[in-house]
C-alpha positions in Angstrom: -61.1 -21.3 35.7 -61.2 -20.7 39.6 -62.9 -24.1 40.1 -60.7 -25.9 37.9 -57.5 -24.5 39.9 -59.1 -25.7 43.0 -59.9 -29.1 41.8 -56.5 -29.8 40.8 -55.0 -29.0 44.4 -55.4 -30.7 47.8 -54.3 -28.4 50.5 -53.1 -29.5 54.1 -52.4 -26.8 56.5 -49.6 -28.0 59.3 -49.6 -25.8 62.3 -46.2 -25.9 63.6 -45.3 -22.5 65.1 -46.0 -23.1 68.9 -43.8 -23.6 71.8 -42.9 -27.0 73.4 -43.3 -25.9 76.7 -43.6 -29.7 78.1 -40.7 -30.8 76.5 -37.9 -29.0 78.8 -34.5 -28.3 77.5 -35.2 -30.1 74.1 -38.2 -27.6 73.6 -36.1 -24.9 74.3 -33.7 -25.7 71.7 -36.1 -26.9 68.5 -39.8 -26.5 67.7 -41.9 -29.6 68.2 -42.1 -30.4 64.6 -38.5 -30.8 64.7 -38.1 -33.1 67.5 -36.3 -36.4 66.0 -38.2 -40.0 66.3 -35.8 -42.7 65.1 -33.4 -40.0 63.5 -36.3 -38.3 61.3 -37.8 -35.2 62.5 -41.7 -35.3 63.2 -42.3 -33.1 60.3 -40.6 -35.5 57.5 -43.3 -38.3 58.8 -46.1 -35.7 58.2 -45.0 -34.8 55.0 -44.3 -37.9 53.6 -47.5 -39.5 54.7 -49.7 -36.7 53.7 -48.1 -36.6 50.0 -48.8 -40.5 50.1 -52.5 -39.5 50.6 -52.7 -37.3 47.6 -52.1 -34.0 49.3 -50.2 -31.9 46.8 -50.3 -28.5 48.4 -48.6 -28.1 52.0 -48.7 -24.7 53.9 -46.4 -24.5 57.2 -47.5 -21.6 59.3 -44.3 -21.3 61.4 -43.3 -19.0 64.6 -41.1 -20.2 67.3 -37.6 -20.8 66.1 -39.2 -21.4 62.7 -35.7 -20.7 61.0 -34.9 -24.4 61.9 -37.9 -25.5 59.8 -37.1 -23.6 57.0 -33.3 -24.4 57.1 -34.3 -28.2 57.1 -36.4 -28.1 54.0 -33.9 -25.7 52.2 -31.2 -28.2 52.6 -33.3 -31.3 52.4 -33.6 -32.2 48.5 -36.1 -34.9 48.9 -38.8 -32.2 49.0 -37.6 -30.1 46.5 -40.8 -30.9 44.3 -43.3 -30.5 46.6 -45.7 -27.7 46.6 -44.6 -26.3 50.0 -45.2 -22.8 51.3 -43.7 -21.9 54.6 -45.4 -18.9 56.2 -43.8 -16.6 58.9 -46.8 -16.0 61.1 -45.0 -15.0 64.2 -43.5 -15.9 67.6 -46.2 -15.6 69.8 -48.9 -15.7 67.4 -52.2 -17.7 68.3 -53.3 -20.5 66.2 -56.3 -18.5 65.2 -54.1 -15.7 63.9 -51.5 -18.2 62.2 -54.6 -19.5 60.2 -56.2 -16.4 59.4 -52.6 -15.3 58.1 -52.5 -18.0 55.7 -56.2 -18.5 54.7 -55.9 -17.1 51.4 -53.2 -19.2 50.4 -55.7 -22.4 50.6 -55.8 -23.6 47.0 -58.4 -26.6 47.5 -62.2 -26.2 48.3 -61.8 -28.8 51.4 -58.5 -28.8 53.3 -56.7 -30.6 56.0 -56.1 -28.8 59.1 -53.5 -30.8 61.6 -51.0 -30.2 64.4 -47.1 -30.7 63.6 -46.7 -32.7 66.8 -47.9 -36.1 66.0 -46.9 -39.1 63.7 -49.6 -41.1 62.2 -50.3 -43.6 59.4 -54.0 -44.2 58.6 -55.7 -43.7 55.4 -56.5 -39.7 55.3 -57.4 -40.0 51.3 -60.3 -42.2 52.3 -61.6 -39.7 55.0 -61.0 -36.8 52.9 -62.9 -38.3 50.0 -66.1 -39.6 52.3 -65.8 -35.9 53.4 -66.4 -34.6 49.9 -68.7 -36.9 48.5 -71.2 -36.3 51.4 -70.8 -32.6 51.3 -69.7 -32.2 54.9 -68.6 -28.7 56.1 -66.3 -30.3 58.7 -65.1 -33.9 59.6 -63.4 -34.2 62.9 -60.7 -37.0 63.4 -60.8 -39.2 66.6 -57.9 -41.1 68.0 -56.9 -43.1 71.1 -55.2 -41.7 74.0 -53.3 -43.4 76.9 -54.5 -42.8 80.2 -51.6 -43.0 82.9 -54.1 -43.4 85.9 -55.6 -46.9 87.4 -59.0 -47.8 86.1 -61.3 -50.5 87.6 -63.0 -52.5 84.4 -66.5 -54.0 84.7 -68.6 -55.9 82.3 -72.3 -56.3 83.0 -72.0 -54.7 86.4 -69.4 -57.3 87.4 -65.8 -56.0 88.6 -63.5 -58.1 86.1 -60.1 -56.2 86.5 -57.7 -53.4 87.3 -55.6 -51.7 84.6 -53.3 -49.0 84.1 -51.7 -47.3 81.1 -54.9 -47.9 78.9 -55.5 -47.0 75.4 -59.2 -45.3 75.3 -61.1 -43.4 72.7 -64.1 -42.2 74.0 -65.4 -41.3 77.5 -68.5 -41.0 79.3 -69.2 -37.0 80.8 -70.0 -36.7 84.4 -73.4 -36.2 85.2 -75.0 -37.3 81.6 -74.6 -41.0 80.9 -76.2 -40.4 77.4 -73.4 -38.2 76.4 -70.3 -39.8 74.8 -67.1 -38.0 74.3 -64.3 -39.1 71.5 -60.9 -38.2 71.8 -60.0 -35.4 69.1 -56.6 -35.9 67.3 -56.1 -32.6 66.5 -57.0 -33.2 62.8 -59.6 -31.8 60.9 -61.3 -31.5 57.4 -62.7 -28.1 56.8 -64.5 -26.7 53.8 -62.7 -23.5 53.1 -65.8 -21.3 53.0 -66.0 -21.7 56.8 -62.8 -19.4 57.0 -65.3 -16.6 56.0 -66.2 -16.7 59.6 -64.7 -13.7 61.9 -62.3 -15.9 64.1 -59.2 -13.8 63.9 -59.2 -13.0 67.6 -60.3 -15.8 69.1 -58.3 -16.8 72.1 -58.6 -20.3 71.6 -59.4 -21.2 68.2 -60.7 -24.9 68.8 -63.2 -24.0 71.6 -64.6 -21.1 70.0 -64.7 -21.8 66.4 -65.6 -25.7 66.2 -68.7 -25.0 68.5 -70.2 -22.3 65.8 -69.5 -24.6 63.0 -71.2 -27.8 64.8 -74.1 -25.7 65.3 -74.6 -24.3 62.1 -73.1 -26.4 59.6 -73.0 -30.3 58.5 -70.6 -31.9 60.9 -68.8 -35.6 60.5 -66.8 -37.8 62.7 -64.2 -40.4 61.9 -62.3 -42.6 64.0 -58.7 -43.4 62.9 -58.1 -46.8 61.8 -54.2 -47.2 61.7 -51.4 -45.4 64.1 -51.5 -42.2 65.7 -49.2 -40.8 68.5 -49.2 -37.1 69.5 -45.7 -35.8 70.9 -46.7 -33.6 73.9 -43.7 -34.4 76.3 -40.6 -36.0 76.8 -42.1 -39.3 77.9 -44.3 -39.3 74.3 -40.6 -39.0 72.8 -39.5 -42.2 74.6 -42.7 -44.1 73.9 -41.7 -44.2 70.3 -37.9 -44.3 70.3 -37.4 -46.8 73.1 -37.4 -50.4 72.1 -39.0 -51.6 75.2 -42.1 -50.0 73.9 -42.2 -52.8 71.3 -45.5 -52.0 69.7 -45.3 -48.3 68.7 -41.5 -48.7 68.3 -42.2 -51.3 65.8 -44.9 -49.4 64.4 -42.5 -46.3 63.6 -40.4 -48.5 62.2 -42.6 -49.9 59.9 -43.9 -46.4 58.7 -40.1 -45.2 58.1 -40.1 -48.7 55.8 -43.1 -48.0 53.9 -42.3 -44.1 53.1 -38.7 -45.4 51.9 -40.2 -48.0 49.9 -42.5 -45.6 47.9 
């Protein structure tokens, strides 16, 4: 009976309890998940995209100014049919403790873990299905990131150009040319059995938890084929809200249109 209950659910845990310290006055007024992009809060995009990707059980561990997130969902009828659990996990609680405090609420054998500060649109369901069919214990999902400095581009040992504000998804580690590092989106798929590991007091969840998993369990990596943009500072908000950033501005408009059409 327990397995049947799990098979009918697909859980996503959306971490939205942190403080937006790099967002200036905006971060002092509202939690990052409630920052508006094209008049909709980030959490609106996340919830809708996950719902379209067959995630039918959503857990939100809230913290800093979490009452504003609670109020938003209480007053928004468009989410009333969702199996949504908003859990108060404390204002100054670490990520490790937030996850520990909600782990017993996870209903599926495998679940999605993600930050509540990014807008994305890619086939999460396809990656999730691959994770399950291959019986991976963890799947890390990679993205591209903007590098604001200048780079010299080379091709076949010949310098071919100079660029700034380049999007990249991998790097070579210094002093080890054979080691390639891929940019992590902050989104992973985990077997819920992994939460039996004693991680509650980890000061940095990712830095301490993931190396243990990679060393001892079956790991996978998938690159996002679609749109992803994290919001860490005021510039990131501008990249999506300002028309002069034509590509990303247009992508967000398209996401809104697709959400409203379904």
